[in-house]
N, C-alpha and C positions, 0 to 999 in steps of 0.2 A: 366698783373699781374704789371708791374714795373709802368702804369700810374695810376693802383688803390691805390698803395702805395703812390704816390706822393698825390693824392687827400685826403688820410687820413692822410695827415702831417707827414709821413716818410721820410726823407732824406737818399736816397740810390740811388746809379748808376745802369744804365742798367746792367753793367756787372757784378756787385754784386748779382742782381737778377737772372741773368743767372746762375752765378756761384752754388747760392744755389738750384737753381731748378735741376742742373745737380748732386748735392752732396745728394738731397733728393729723386732722381731718378722720378722726375714729368715728365710726358710726357703727349703729347696731344692724344686725343680718336681720331682714324683715322675713317673716313668715309667709308661705305660698297657700294658696287654697288647697286645701287637702281633698284627696279622692275618698270618697265614702266608702268604709270596709263592712258597714250594716246592710244585711242582705237579710230580712226576715223572711219567716214562714208563717203563712196565713192560718194553718192549723195549730200552730203552737200558741198557749197561753201565755199572754202579757201581762206582767205586773204592774200597779200602779207606781207612781214616783213618790217616796216617802219623805224627800228631805225639804219640802217646801215649810219655812218657820222654825226648821229643827235646829236647837242650839248645840252645835257641834264643837265640844269643849274639851273632849279626851281622846286618847289614842285609843284606836279599836274600837271606836263607837261606830265610824263609818269606814268602810274601803270602797275605793273604785277600781272598775276594772276596764280596759279597753284594747282595741286591737288598732296598729296604724301600720301603714306601708312604708319601704323603703327600697329606693332603686339601689341597684349594682348591677355591675356591668354583665350584661347577658339577660336581664331581666328585674323580677320584683320579688322582694321577700317580705314577710309581716313581723312583726314586733309588737308582742303583748304584754302587759305589765298590770302591777297591782299597786296602787298608791294607798296610804293612811290619809284620809281626808283633813286631820286635825293636824298633824305632825309635816304633811307633805312629802313624806318618808317614801322612797320607794322598796317596797318589801318582796317582791319578786317579779322577774321579766324573763323572756325567752324569745328568742327568734327561730323562725320555721319558714318552710318554702310554702308551707299551705296556713291558711286561716279558719281550719276546721274546729271541730269539738276538741281534738288531741291538744292543739296549741292552747285554748282555754282552759282545758283542765289540768294540761301539766303546770300552769301558771298559777292556779286556784290551789291545787294540792301541794305546791312547794310552800307557799304563803302560809298555809293551813298548817304544815307540818313543823314550821319553824316560828310560827308566833301564835298569839293569844285569837282565837276565833274573834270577829267583828260581830256588833251586835247587828248592822245592817251591810249589805253588799249592794252597791249600785252599778247598772250595766246599761248599755243600749239593749234595743229590741231585734240584735242579731241573732240569727239562729243558733249560733255557738252557746248564748246566755240563756235562749229560751228552751235549749234542748232538755230533755227528759234527765240526762245524766248530770248535767251541770245543775239545774234547779234541785233535784233529787239531792244531790250532794249538800247542798246549802240547807236544805229542810233537816236532813240527818243532824247537821252541826247545830241547829235552832236559830240558823242565821236568817232575818228577814231579807227577803227579796226587793230589792226596790229598782224600777226601770225607767229610763228617759221616755218623756212623751215622744211620740214620733216625728221625728225631724228636728228634734231640740237636742243639739248636740251641747248645748249650753248647759243643759241639766247635770252635766258631767264635767262642768266646768273645771274642778280639780287636777283630772288626769290629762284634760285637753291642755292646760296651762304647762304642765310636764312636758307633753309633746312638742309644743312650741319650743320651749327652753332646750330639748336635748337637739332639736332639727337646726334651731338657728346657730346656738353655740357649738354645736361638734359637728353635726350629720352633714349640713349643707357646705359646711367648710371643707369635705374631703370626698373624695373618690374610692370605692370599694369595688375590688376584683372578685372577692369571693365572699362566702358567709362567715367563713374564720375571720378574716380582717375585719368585718363589720362587728362581728360578736365580740371580739376583744377591745373594738375600740366603744363601744356601747358599755362594757362591762367597766372599761375604765371610767367614761364619764358618768355612768350610775355611781359609782364609788367616789368622783370627786364631788358629784350631786347632792349624796347623802351624807359626806362627812366634811366639805369643804365649802360648798358654794353657800354664801350667804342667800337668804331668803326675806326678803322686804315684808313679806305680811307675816312673818315669825320675828319680827323686830330685829333681823339681820342675825338671827340664828341659824344653826343647821338644822336640816330635818330630823336626821337620825339622834342628834343629840337632844332635840323636843321630845322625839317619840321615846325613847330612851328614859328622858328624865319625867316624862308624865306617866309612863308605867309604875315608876319606882312610886310617884307621887300617889296614884291612885291602886298600889297594892297593899292591904291591909298588912299591918306587921304582926308579928307571932304573938306579941303580948295583947294585940287589941282582938285577936283571934281567939 
């Protein structure tokens, strides 16, 4: 809130903003405990977690993907997304009425079609991600497969924090009668999140700006090539 006021050319201290928030009784919306969307299949191969101790310092080094549920009138739908771990930019997302391989593959293919392939993709051990079609697509692109430890959602903390932000800042504040209504609002939120929302861990920069700046920084010039 303070950073946004500064960008809008208001001169105000952080303490003043905090005092006004307290006076106006403005409070954060708290997250609720999530329903697990991870359904492993015993026969599928599980890959090890590749991120412990890894210095993630550039875009497209590590992507994370996951599926979360959202309630709408008359039922439940599923939102899948892929996020770049370094910049926190959301690279692909889709809402579907089932959390099967189709949803996971559509999001993966969309990201791969629009962005340079990552070195590592991290997922949970859900059947969508351990399936032959998903793992083979990654192997064909030369992408290292990383999977959370069993029951360890914090291993994929980057996208878990995005789910919390999206739900607390937008989804929990609204009711949706149809998938179309939800889809429009999620599209709007992700546009805001990528291009306008300040991110504390990025020194109050915006995710997509950090992503694009880092891509340019790590792209060899023609002269160097």
